[in-house]
DSSP file (Angstrom, degrees, kcal/mol; ACC not computed):
  #  RESIDUE AA STRUCTURE BP1 BP2  ACC     N-H-->O    O-->H-N    N-H-->O    O-->H-N    TCO  KAPPA ALPHA  PHI   PSI    X-CA   Y-CA   Z-CA
    1    1 A M              0   0    0      0, 0.0     2,-0.3     0, 0.0    23,-0.2   0.000 360.0 360.0 360.0 134.3  131.6   65.4   25.2
    2    2 A D  E     +A   23   0A   0     21,-2.0    21,-4.0     2,-0.0     2,-0.3  -0.903 360.0 121.2-125.0 155.4  132.0   62.2   27.3
    3    3 A G  E     -A   22   0A   0     -2,-0.3     2,-0.3    19,-0.3    19,-0.2  -0.982  34.1-136.1 172.7-178.8  130.9   58.7   26.6
    4    4 A Y  E     -A   21   0A   0     17,-2.3    17,-2.6    -2,-0.3     2,-0.4  -0.980   7.8-142.9-155.8 162.3  131.7   55.0   26.2
    5    5 A V  E     -A   20   0A   0     -2,-0.3     2,-0.4    15,-0.2    15,-0.2  -1.000  16.8-167.3-131.1 132.3  130.9   52.0   24.0
    6    6 A K  E     -A   19   0A   0     13,-3.0    13,-2.8    -2,-0.4     2,-0.5  -0.948   7.7-157.2-121.0 142.1  130.5   48.5   25.4
    7    7 A F  E     +A   18   0A   0     -2,-0.4    11,-0.2    11,-0.2    -2,-0.0  -0.980  19.9 171.8-116.2 125.7  130.3   45.2   23.4
    8    8 A R  E     -A   17   0A   0      9,-2.5     9,-3.7    -2,-0.5     2,-0.2  -0.975  38.2-103.2-133.0 147.1  128.7   42.3   25.1
    9    9 A P  E     -A   16   0A   0      0, 0.0     7,-0.3     0, 0.0     3,-0.1  -0.469  40.7-122.8 -65.2 137.4  127.7   38.8   23.8
   10   10 A A    >   -     0   0    0      5,-2.3     3,-1.2    -2,-0.2     4,-0.3  -0.432  40.3 -81.2 -76.1 156.8  124.0   38.6   23.2
   11   11 A P  G >  S+     0   0    0      0, 0.0     3,-1.2     0, 0.0    -1,-0.1  -0.246 113.7  14.7 -58.0 146.3  122.0   35.9   25.0
   12   12 A A  G 3  S-     0   0    0      1,-0.3    -2,-0.1    -3,-0.1     0, 0.0   0.731 127.0 -73.9  61.5  26.2  122.1   32.3   23.5
   13   13 A G  G <  S+     0   0    0     -3,-1.2    -1,-0.3     1,-0.1     2,-0.2   0.820  89.7 144.7  63.1  31.8  125.1   33.3   21.3
   14   14 A R    <   -     0   0    0     -3,-1.2     2,-0.3    -4,-0.3    -1,-0.1  -0.193  66.2 -74.6 -99.3  42.0  122.9   35.3   19.0
   15   15 A G        -     0   0    0     -5,-0.2    -5,-2.3    -2,-0.2     2,-0.4  -0.777  67.0 -50.4 112.5-152.5  125.4   38.1   18.1
   16   16 A T  E     -A    9   0A   0     -2,-0.3     2,-0.5    -7,-0.3    -9,-0.0  -0.989  35.3-139.0-133.3 137.0  126.7   41.0   20.0
   17   17 A L  E     -A    8   0A   0     -9,-3.7    -9,-2.5    -2,-0.4     2,-0.5  -0.822  15.9-157.3 -92.5 133.9  125.0   43.8   21.9
   18   18 A V  E     -A    7   0A   0     -2,-0.5     2,-0.5   -11,-0.2   -11,-0.2  -0.963   8.0-171.2-113.2 121.2  126.5   47.3   21.4
   19   19 A I  E     -A    6   0A   0    -13,-2.8   -13,-3.0    -2,-0.5     2,-0.5  -0.957   5.2-177.7-115.0 121.1  125.8   49.8   24.1
   20   20 A A  E     -A    5   0A   0     -2,-0.5     2,-0.4   -15,-0.2   -15,-0.2  -0.975   6.0-177.1-123.3 130.2  126.7   53.4   23.5
   21   21 A R  E     +A    4   0A   0    -17,-2.6   -17,-2.3    -2,-0.5     2,-0.4  -0.994   4.8 178.4-125.5 128.9  126.4   56.2   25.9
   22   22 A V  E     -A    3   0A   0     -2,-0.4     2,-0.7   -19,-0.2   -19,-0.3  -0.997  16.7-156.9-133.0 130.4  127.3   59.8   25.0
   23   23 A L  E     +A    2   0A   0    -21,-4.0   -21,-2.0    -2,-0.4     2,-0.5  -0.932  21.5 177.1-105.9 114.3  126.9   62.9   27.2
   24   24 A Y        -     0   0    0     -2,-0.7    -2,-0.1   -23,-0.2   -21,-0.0  -0.974  15.2-179.0-125.2 122.5  126.7   65.9   25.0
   25   25 A R        -     0   0    0     -2,-0.5     3,-0.1     8,-0.0    -2,-0.0  -0.889  20.8-150.7-119.5  97.7  126.2   69.4   26.3
   26   26 A P    >   -     0   0    0      0, 0.0     3,-1.7     0, 0.0     2,-0.2  -0.379  24.9-106.0 -69.6 144.3  126.1   71.8   23.4
   27   27 A P  T 3  S+     0   0    0      0, 0.0     0, 0.0     0, 0.0     0, 0.0  -0.513 108.7  40.5 -64.5 134.2  127.2   75.4   23.9
   28   28 A G  T >> S-     0   0    0     -2,-0.2     3,-0.8     4,-0.1     4,-0.8   0.319  99.6-133.4 106.3  -7.1  124.1   77.6   24.0
   29   29 A G  H <>  -     0   0    0     -3,-1.7     4,-2.0     1,-0.2     5,-0.1  -0.264  68.5  -8.1  66.9-142.3  122.0   75.2   26.1
   30   30 A A  H 3> S+     0   0    0      1,-0.2     4,-2.2     2,-0.2    -1,-0.2   0.832 133.1  55.7 -64.3 -35.8  118.4   74.3   25.1
   31   31 A A  H <> S+     0   0    0     -3,-0.8     4,-2.1     2,-0.2    -1,-0.2   0.931 110.1  45.2 -64.6 -44.6  118.2   77.0   22.4
   32   32 A A  H  X S+     0   0    0     -4,-0.8     4,-2.6     1,-0.2    -2,-0.2   0.880 111.4  53.7 -65.7 -37.6  121.2   75.6   20.6
   33   33 A R  H  X S+     0   0    0     -4,-2.0     4,-2.1     2,-0.2    -1,-0.2   0.903 108.9  48.8 -62.9 -41.4  119.9   72.0   21.0
   34   34 A A  H  X S+     0   0    0     -4,-2.2     4,-2.0     2,-0.2    -2,-0.2   0.902 112.4  47.7 -65.7 -41.9  116.6   73.0   19.4
   35   35 A V  H  X S+     0   0    0     -4,-2.1     4,-1.7     2,-0.2    -2,-0.2   0.922 111.4  50.7 -65.1 -44.0  118.3   74.7   16.4
   36   36 A A  H  <>S+     0   0    0     -4,-2.6     5,-3.3     1,-0.2     6,-0.3   0.893 109.6  51.1 -60.5 -40.2  120.6   71.7   15.9
   37   37 A K  H ><5S+     0   0    0     -4,-2.1     3,-1.4     4,-0.2     5,-0.3   0.906 108.4  51.0 -64.7 -41.6  117.6   69.4   16.0
   38   38 A M  H 3<5S+     0   0    0     -4,-2.0    -1,-0.2     1,-0.3    -2,-0.2   0.829 109.4  51.6 -64.9 -31.2  115.8   71.5   13.3
   39   39 A L  T 3<5S-     0   0    0     -4,-1.7    -1,-0.3    -5,-0.1    -2,-0.2   0.347 121.8-106.8 -87.9   6.4  118.9   71.3   11.1
   40   40 A G  T < 5S+     0   0    0     -3,-1.4    -3,-0.2    -5,-0.1    -2,-0.1   0.726  90.4 115.6  78.5  21.4  119.1   67.5   11.4
   41   41 A K      < +     0   0    0     -5,-3.3    -4,-0.2    -6,-0.2    -5,-0.1  -0.039  31.0 146.9-112.5  29.3  122.1   67.5   13.8
   42   42 A D     >  -     0   0    0     -5,-0.3     4,-2.7    -6,-0.3     5,-0.2  -0.531  47.6-139.8 -66.7 122.3  120.3   66.0   16.8
   43   43 A P  H  > S+     0   0    0      0, 0.0     4,-2.4     0, 0.0     5,-0.2   0.853 100.0  52.9 -55.8 -38.0  123.0   64.0   18.6
   44   44 A K  H  > S+     0   0    0      2,-0.2     4,-2.1     1,-0.2     5,-0.1   0.939 112.4  44.2 -62.4 -46.7  120.5   61.1   19.4
   45   45 A F  H  > S+     0   0    0      1,-0.2     4,-2.3     2,-0.2    -1,-0.2   0.914 113.6  50.3 -64.3 -43.7  119.5   60.8   15.7
   46   46 A M  H  X S+     0   0    0     -4,-2.7     4,-2.5     1,-0.2    -1,-0.2   0.877 109.1  51.9 -63.9 -37.7  123.1   61.0   14.5
   47   47 A M  H  X S+     0   0    0     -4,-2.4     4,-2.6    -5,-0.2    -1,-0.2   0.917 108.8  50.5 -64.7 -42.8  124.1   58.3   17.0
   48   48 A R  H  X S+     0   0    0     -4,-2.1     4,-2.2     2,-0.2    -2,-0.2   0.918 111.5  48.4 -60.7 -43.2  121.3   56.0   15.7
   49   49 A Q  H  X S+     0   0    0     -4,-2.3     4,-2.5     2,-0.2    -2,-0.2   0.926 111.5  49.7 -62.0 -44.6  122.4   56.6   12.1
   50   50 A D  H  X S+     0   0    0     -4,-2.5     4,-2.5     1,-0.2    -2,-0.2   0.905 110.7  49.7 -62.0 -41.8  126.1   55.9   13.0
   51   51 A L  H  X S+     0   0    0     -4,-2.6     4,-2.5     2,-0.2    -1,-0.2   0.883 109.9  51.3 -66.2 -37.4  125.1   52.7   14.8
   52   52 A R  H  X S+     0   0    0     -4,-2.2     4,-2.4     2,-0.2    -2,-0.2   0.927 112.2  46.4 -63.3 -44.3  123.1   51.5   11.8
   53   53 A R  H  X S+     0   0    0     -4,-2.5     4,-2.5     2,-0.2    -2,-0.2   0.903 112.1  50.9 -63.9 -40.4  126.0   52.1    9.5
   54   54 A F  H  X S+     0   0    0     -4,-2.5     4,-2.6     2,-0.2     5,-0.2   0.921 110.0  50.1 -62.1 -44.4  128.4   50.4   11.9
   55   55 A K  H  X S+     0   0    0     -4,-2.5     4,-2.7     1,-0.2     5,-0.3   0.931 111.9  47.6 -59.5 -47.3  126.0   47.4   12.0
   56   56 A A  H  X>S+     0   0    0     -4,-2.4     4,-2.7     1,-0.2     6,-0.7   0.909 112.2  50.1 -61.1 -42.4  125.8   47.2    8.2
   57   57 A L  H  X5S+     0   0    0     -4,-2.5     4,-1.5     4,-0.2    -2,-0.2   0.914 113.9  43.9 -63.9 -43.7  129.6   47.5    7.9
   58   58 A I  H  <5S+     0   0    0     -4,-2.6    -2,-0.2     1,-0.2    -1,-0.2   0.905 119.7  41.8 -68.2 -41.6  130.3   44.7   10.5
   59   59 A E  H  <5S+     0   0    0     -4,-2.7    -2,-0.2    -5,-0.2    -3,-0.2   0.869 134.0  15.1 -76.8 -36.6  127.6   42.4    9.0
   60   60 A T  H  <5S-     0   0    0     -4,-2.7    -3,-0.2     2,-0.3    -2,-0.2   0.592  94.5-118.6-116.8 -14.8  128.1   42.9    5.3
   61   61 A G  S  <<S+     0   0    0     -4,-1.5     2,-0.3    -5,-0.6    -4,-0.2   0.520  87.4  66.4  85.6   4.9  131.5   44.6    5.0
   62   62 A E  S    S-     0   0    0     -6,-0.7    -2,-0.3    -9,-0.1    -1,-0.2  -0.983  79.1-118.0-151.7 161.5  130.0   47.7    3.3
   63   63 A I        -     0   0    0     -2,-0.3   -10,-0.1    -3,-0.1     2,-0.1  -0.913  37.7-126.4-103.1 117.6  127.7   50.6    4.0
   64   64 A P        +     0   0    0      0, 0.0     2,-0.3     0, 0.0    -8,-0.1  -0.351  35.9 169.3 -66.9 140.3  124.6   50.5    1.8
   65   65 A T        -     0   0    0      2,-0.2     0, 0.0    -2,-0.1     0, 0.0  -0.855  43.2-123.8-137.2 173.7  123.8   53.6   -0.3
   66   66 A I    >   +     0   0    0     -2,-0.3     3,-1.9     2,-0.0     6,-0.1   0.378  67.4 127.9 -99.8   1.8  121.4   54.5   -3.1
   67   67 A D  T 3  S+     0   0    0      1,-0.3    -2,-0.2     5,-0.1     3,-0.1  -0.364  76.9  13.0 -60.6 132.5  124.3   55.7   -5.3
   68   68 A G  T 3  S+     0   0    0      1,-0.3     2,-0.3    -2,-0.1    -1,-0.3   0.433  96.2 125.2  82.5  -1.1  124.2   54.0   -8.7
   69   69 A Q    X   -     0   0    0     -3,-1.9     3,-1.4     1,-0.1    -1,-0.3  -0.724  64.2-133.3 -92.9 142.9  120.7   52.7   -8.3
   70   70 A T  T 3  S+     0   0    0     -2,-0.3    -1,-0.1     1,-0.3    -2,-0.0   0.731 106.0  51.8 -66.8 -21.3  118.0   53.5  -10.9
   71   71 A H  T 3  S+     0   0    0     -5,-0.1    -1,-0.3     3,-0.0     3,-0.1  -0.029  84.6 125.9-105.2  31.2  115.5   54.4   -8.2
   72   72 A G    <   -     0   0    0     -3,-1.4    -5,-0.1     1,-0.2    -2,-0.1   0.365  69.9 -17.7 -67.4-153.8  117.8   56.8   -6.3
   73   73 A P        -     0   0    0      0, 0.0     2,-0.2     0, 0.0    -1,-0.2  -0.195  68.3-151.9 -56.4 140.9  116.9   60.4   -5.4
   74   74 A R        -     0   0    0     -3,-0.1     2,-0.1     1,-0.1    18,-0.0  -0.651  23.2 -91.1-109.2 166.9  114.0   61.9   -7.4
   75   75 A S     >  -     0   0    0     -2,-0.2     4,-2.1    17,-0.2     5,-0.1  -0.358  31.6-117.9 -74.3 159.7  113.3   65.4   -8.4
   76   76 A V  H  > S+     0   0    0      1,-0.2     4,-2.3     2,-0.2     5,-0.2   0.883 114.6  55.2 -64.0 -39.1  111.1   67.6   -6.2
   77   77 A A  H  > S+     0   0    0      1,-0.2     4,-2.2     2,-0.2    -1,-0.2   0.922 108.7  46.6 -62.2 -44.8  108.5   68.0   -9.0
   78   78 A T  H  > S+     0   0    0      1,-0.2     4,-2.5     2,-0.2    -1,-0.2   0.904 111.1  52.5 -64.6 -40.6  108.1   64.2   -9.3
   79   79 A A  H  X S+     0   0    0     -4,-2.1     4,-2.0     1,-0.2    -1,-0.2   0.899 109.5  49.4 -61.4 -40.2  107.9   63.8   -5.5
   80   80 A A  H  X S+     0   0    0     -4,-2.3     4,-2.0     2,-0.2    -1,-0.2   0.897 110.9  49.5 -65.8 -40.1  105.1   66.4   -5.4
   81   81 A M  H  X S+     0   0    0     -4,-2.2     4,-2.0     2,-0.2    -2,-0.2   0.890 110.0  50.8 -67.0 -38.6  103.2   64.7   -8.2
   82   82 A R  H  < S+     0   0    0     -4,-2.5    -1,-0.2     1,-0.2    -2,-0.2   0.890 110.2  50.6 -64.1 -38.2  103.5   61.3   -6.4
   83   83 A L  H  < S+     0   0    0     -4,-2.0    -2,-0.2     1,-0.2    -1,-0.2   0.885 109.6  50.5 -66.1 -38.6  102.2   63.0   -3.3
   84   84 A A  H  < S+     0   0    0     -4,-2.0    -2,-0.2     1,-0.3    -1,-0.2   0.867 133.6   9.8 -67.8 -37.3   99.2   64.4   -5.2
   85   85 A D    ><  +     0   0    0     -4,-2.0     3,-1.3     3,-0.1    -1,-0.3  -0.627  67.3 173.0-145.1  80.4   98.3   61.1   -6.8
   86   86 A P  T 3  S+     0   0    0      0, 0.0    -3,-0.1     0, 0.0    -1,-0.1   0.677  76.0  62.2 -67.4 -17.0  100.2   58.2   -5.2
   87   87 A D  T 3  S+     0   0    0      1,-0.1    -5,-0.1     2,-0.1    -2,-0.0   0.651  90.6  74.2 -83.4 -14.7   98.3   55.5   -7.1
   88   88 A R  S <  S-     0   0    0     -3,-1.3    -3,-0.1    -6,-0.1    -1,-0.1  -0.876  82.5-133.0-104.2 116.1   99.3   56.6  -10.5
   89   89 A P        -     0   0    0      0, 0.0     2,-0.5     0, 0.0    -2,-0.1  -0.339  14.5-156.6 -68.6 146.0  103.0   55.7  -11.4
   90   90 A I        -     0   0    0     -2,-0.0    -8,-0.0     4,-0.0     9,-0.0  -0.990  23.0-116.7-122.2 127.9  105.2   58.4  -12.9
   91   91 A R    >   -     0   0    0     -2,-0.5     3,-1.3     1,-0.1     8,-0.0  -0.351  17.5-131.5 -62.2 141.9  108.2   57.4  -15.0
   92   92 A G  T 3  S+     0   0    0      1,-0.3   -17,-0.2   -18,-0.0    -1,-0.1   0.769 106.7  49.4 -65.3 -26.7  111.5   58.4  -13.5
   93   93 A D  T 3  S+     0   0    0      2,-0.0    -1,-0.3     0, 0.0     2,-0.1   0.283  82.9 128.9 -97.6  11.5  112.7   59.9  -16.8
   94   94 A A    <   -     0   0    0     -3,-1.3     2,-0.1     1,-0.1   -16,-0.1  -0.388  58.5-123.6 -69.5 141.6  109.5   61.9  -17.4
   95   95 A E     >  -     0   0    0      1,-0.1     4,-2.1    -2,-0.1     5,-0.2  -0.481  23.0-113.5 -79.1 156.1  109.9   65.6  -18.3
   96   96 A M  H  > S+     0   0    0      1,-0.2     4,-2.5     2,-0.2     5,-0.2   0.874 117.9  55.2 -58.1 -39.2  108.1   68.1  -16.1
   97   97 A R  H  > S+     0   0    0      1,-0.2     4,-2.5     2,-0.2    -1,-0.2   0.908 108.0  48.7 -61.6 -42.5  105.9   69.1  -19.1
   98   98 A E  H  > S+     0   0    0      2,-0.2     4,-2.4     1,-0.2    -1,-0.2   0.900 110.8  50.8 -64.2 -40.6  104.8   65.4  -19.5
   99   99 A I  H  X S+     0   0    0     -4,-2.1     4,-2.0     2,-0.2    -2,-0.2   0.936 112.4  45.5 -63.3 -46.7  104.0   65.1  -15.8
  100  100 A L  H  X S+     0   0    0     -4,-2.5     4,-2.1     1,-0.2    -2,-0.2   0.902 112.7  50.6 -66.0 -40.5  101.9   68.3  -15.7
  101  101 A N  H  X S+     0   0    0     -4,-2.5     4,-2.0     1,-0.2    -1,-0.2   0.904 109.8  50.9 -63.2 -40.3  100.0   67.3  -18.9
  102  102 A A  H  X S+     0   0    0     -4,-2.4     4,-1.3     1,-0.2    -1,-0.2   0.898 110.1  49.7 -63.0 -40.7   99.3   63.8  -17.4
  103  103 A K  H  X S+     0   0    0     -4,-2.0     4,-1.8     1,-0.2    -1,-0.2   0.859 108.1  53.5 -68.3 -34.7   98.0   65.4  -14.3
  104  104 A R  H  < S+     0   0    0     -4,-2.1    -1,-0.2     1,-0.2    -2,-0.2   0.900 106.4  52.6 -65.8 -39.3   95.7   67.8  -16.3
  105  105 A R  H  < S+     0   0    0     -4,-2.0    -1,-0.2     1,-0.2    -2,-0.2   0.840 108.9  50.9 -64.4 -31.8   94.2   64.8  -18.1
  106  106 A I  H  <        0   0    0     -4,-1.3    -1,-0.2     1,-0.2    -2,-0.2   0.900 360.0 360.0 -71.1 -40.9   93.4   63.1  -14.8
  107  107 A A     <        0   0    0     -4,-1.8    -1,-0.2    -5,-0.1    -2,-0.2   0.466 360.0 360.0 -68.5 360.0   91.7   66.2  -13.4
């Protein structure tokens, strides 16, 4: 893997431009690249994520996460119910039985 990162002043003193170029040739060619992309390991996507985290770290001094937030990751069942009826709120602490009973009453 080859590459470089450049930092340049933005026009009118409005911050810094970060230019990153990476040349990545995965072993296995196009087939390996397709598999990596399906597994969420696409180098372009990963570079964008890394640059976003870097920006957050430089601007705020920390990398934002959802850890410790009350609206963090939800269960698959709740996500499916939200998808089925996005206009009807579902409590985050609801049991699966309550969710299914509520959906039966709607139908």
